[in-house]
N, C-alpha and C positions, 0 to 999 in steps of 0.2 A: 504494500500499499503506499501511497505518497507520504512523505515525511510531514509530521505535524509541526506547528510552531513549538519551540522549546519552553518549558515551564519558566516562570519568573525566576530570576536569580540575581545575586548581588552584581551591581554595575561595575564595568571595568574601564569607564571612559576617562578616568582622571589620569592625566599625562604622567605625573611623577610615578604613580604606583605602576602604571603600565610599563613604563620604561625600564623600571627596576627588574621587571620579569622577562622583558623581551631582549632579543639580540639587538645590538646597536652597531652603528657604522655610518659610513658616508658613501653615497652612491656615485658612480662615474656619470659623466656628461654623456648625453645622447649622441650617437654617431648618425648623422643625418646624411644620407646619400641622395643622389638624384638619378632619374631615369630607371628606378626599380620597378618591377612589375607589381601590381597591386594584387593583394591576397586578402579576401574579406569573408566574415562569417556568413554562412548560408542562412535561409530564413528560419531555420530551427536552431540556430546557434551551435552547430556542430564545430568540432575542432578545426582550427585553420592550419594550414600547412605552408611553409616557407619554400622558396625556390629549390633549396637543397634538400628537400623531402623531410625536414624535421617539423613536428608540430609546433605552432606559435603559441598555443594555449592548451593547458592541461584539459583532459576530458571531463565532462561533467559527471557527477555520480550516476549510478544506474537509475536511481529514483530521485530526480532533482526536487528540491523543496518547492511545494506548492502550498499557496495560501490563497483560497478562493479560486479566482481566475488567474491569479498572479503567479509566475514562476521567476522570482527575483534573480536566481543564478543564471537562468537561461536569458533573461531579459538583457542582462549586461552586454552580451555580445550579438544581439539581434539587430539587423538592419533590414528594413523594408524597402526594397527596390522597385516595388510596384510592377507594373506591366508596361512594356514599350510597344507603341504602334507608330506607323509611319504615315504621315500625312503631308501631301505636297513635297516630299523629298526631306522632310524633317522628322527628327526623333521627338516623339511625345511620350512622356512617361506619365502613366496614370495611376492615381492611388484612390482608394475607397476608405473613407473615415466615417465612423458612426459615434456620435455622443449619445451616452444613456446613463442610467443609475445603475450601480452595482453595489452589493454588500461586500465590503473590504475588511478583513481582519487585520487590525493593526498590531496586536499582540495577543496573548493567550486569553485575555478577558475583555478586550475592546474591539467591537466592529462598528465600522461607520458606514453610512450610505455616501459613497463618493460619485461624483460625476466623472466619467472616464471616457476616453476615446479608444474605441475597439476593446473595451473591456479591460483596460490596464491603465495604471497611473505609474509613471508618465505615459503618454500616448506613444504609438510607434515611432521609432526613430526612423524618418524618411530619408532616403539616400538617392542622390543623382548626381549627374555630371555637369560641369559648367556649360551653359549655352543650350542646354535641352529645354524644352517646352514642358512645363508642369501642368497637369490637370488633376486637380483634387476634388473629388466627388464627395461632398459632405451631406450627411443625413442626420438630422436631429430627431432621434427616437425617444427622447426625454419628454417629460411633460412641462419642461421650462425652456424658454427660448435661449439659444445658445448661437455661437459663431466661432469662426476660426480666423484669427489674425495672424499673418506670417511676417516676421522681421525679414527685411531685405528689400530689394527693389521691385516695384509692381505699379500698375496704374491704380488710381484711386478707387475705381469700382471693384478692385480685387482686394481691398484693404481689410475686409472682414470686420468692419465696425457695425454694420447693420445686423440686427438680430435675425436669426433664422427660427422661425416659430416652430412649435411642437408638430412633429410628424411632417415637416417640410425639408426641402433639400436646397442646396446651393453648390454651384460649381466654381471654384476658384482656379483661374488660369493665368500663368504668367511664366516668364523666362527664369531659369535658374541662374540668379545673379544677386550679390556677387558671390565668388568662392568663399567658403567659410562655414561657420556653425551659427544656425539661426534658430531661435526659439519660435514656436507658435503656441497660441493660447486663445481662449475665449475672450471676447472683448465686449460682453454684455454688461452693462452696469448692474450691480456693483462689481467691478472687475476683479477686485481683491477677493470676493466672495466666490465668485466662479473659479478663480485660479487656486485658492486655498482649499476647494473641494475637488481639485485634481484634474481640471481641464487645461493641460499643457503638454508639450512634447517638444521635439527637436528635428530640425531639418539640417542635414549635411550635404553641402554642394561641394563635390571634389574637384580639384584643379586640373587643368588639361594635362599637366605633368603629374602622374601618380606619385603619392608619397611612398616612402620605403615601406617594405612589408613590416607588419607590427602586430602584436596582440592588441586588438582594439576594443576599447570598452566605454560604455556610457554612463555617466554619473550625473543624475539630476537631483539637485537639492530642492526639497519642497517642504511645506509645513501644513499642519492639519488644525484648523480652528473649528473644533467639534461643536462648540455652543453659539457660534456666531456672535462672539463678544470682542472681536478685534484684537485677539491674541491667540498665539499657537499652543495647543495643548501638547502636541507631538511635532518633531521634525524628522526628516527622513532622507536617506538617499534612495532613489528609485521606489519611492511610495510607501515602503514599510519601515517603521522606526527600528533601528538597531540590527536590521537583517544582516548586514555584513560585519556586524560585531559578533553575532552569534554563529554566522556562517561566513568566515573569511573568504575573500576572493583569491583563488588559487592562480599564481602566475608563475612562470619558469625564471630561475636564476639567470642572469645576463641577457634575458629577452628584452628586446625593445617594446615597451608598453606605451600605447598612445590612448589618452583618455580625453573624450569629448565631454567637457564639464559645463554645466549650466546651473545657475542659481535662480530659482523661482520660488524662493521663501517669502512670503508676504508677512507683514506685521513685525518684521524684525529690521534693524539697521543693516548697513553693508556687512557682509560676512566674509571671513577669510577661509581659504582651503588651505590646510597645512599637511604636507607629506613628511612622515617621520624618517629620520636617518638617511636622508637622500636629498638631492636637488632635482629640479625638473627643468626642461626647456619649455618655455611658455610662448605660444604664438596667440596674441590677443585676437579674438574672434575667429581664429584660424584663417585670417586673411593673410595670404602670402606677402603683401606689401608692408604688413606691420612689423616693426622691429622685434626680433626674438629677445627673450630675457631668460636669464637663469636664476632661479629662486628656489625657496622651499615653501614659500607662502605667497598667495596671491589674494587681494581684497576685490570682492565682487558685489555690486549692487543687484537689485532684482532685474533679471533679464540679461545680466552680463554673462558671457560665455567665452571659453578658451579651449585651445588644444594644448594638452600637456603631454610631455614625452620623457620617459626616464627608464633606466635599468637598475635593478638591484644586484650588487656584487656579492652578497651573503645570503644564505638561506635564513629563514626565520620569519616571524610574524611582525609586520610593521603597521603602525596605526596611521590613519588619516582622519581629519576632523576639522571643523572650524575652531579658531582660537577663541571664540566667545563661548567659554565654558557652560554659561547657562543655557545655550542653544545646543551644544553638544549633547548636554545632559537630557534633552528631550528626544534623543534617538538619532542624532546626525553625527554618527561615527562609524568607523569601520576598520577592518585590517586587511593588509594584503599578506597572503600566505605564500611566501617565496619557496619554491622547492627546486631541488636539483633535478636535471633531466636523468632519466634512468637508462 
């Protein structure tokens, strides 16, 4: 049977206590090449393979964690490439997205009614190539009006600020531009309410020159205001509080890891993302023209997003979290479990 959520247990999020128990060290800088072939996760999140035949990511457990309709370990490496059609000599990439209410277990005792895209929070990570035409068929199956607003460049008619009423549909169509990482979210007032109930996701626009092969992960920071009081009761990576704390993310030692990171936490100030015992190469917005930075922490407002790349030199468990401890304590922390190749 699928694995259930673990029972309540003492929290391990405090930095000082965790570091005393974990292996420490400093990471090497990312080796960024050009002209490499792209190797990406399939629709089911199966292991990736490098050009030389070695897996980029460890395999999932035989029965991956499932919480309601969510599979947080599988979701990490899932990218939705949609369906490609050709019209007038041009590639058009089509996606189908549906907004609806779901019952989502946040921990062993709390279940909330979330507003989700395609039955998950965050919604699917859409992926395309620069210059393609995107066609997003959006259906609102919920009893409340919703919409989808995409960050990036598009005409005003495609901006997603007009509500789509219950049981109605809307087609958003625009060119994939610019290259980078772009959030999408509901833009019906009050926007903070619709976002804090789960209506958000990520669009990745790949550059014409593929990035080097890497173990690619999606981490979206979000919050849960369960009582509509303008403050978060829980916070989470990829929808479920503390899920990567209780179920660390397995990565290979020395493997290039690429994280698509987005902050969608409402009701809090700007948050940092801090990686323990390592540094990462940061590309703001994932936009190739933006200067690269090397750091171990980055501060992000709501809607900010980046691409992070790093390798771990030593095996062990390494924490990641915001440096705002009161937010981390609400469930926004996790571990990378760095394992040697066998």
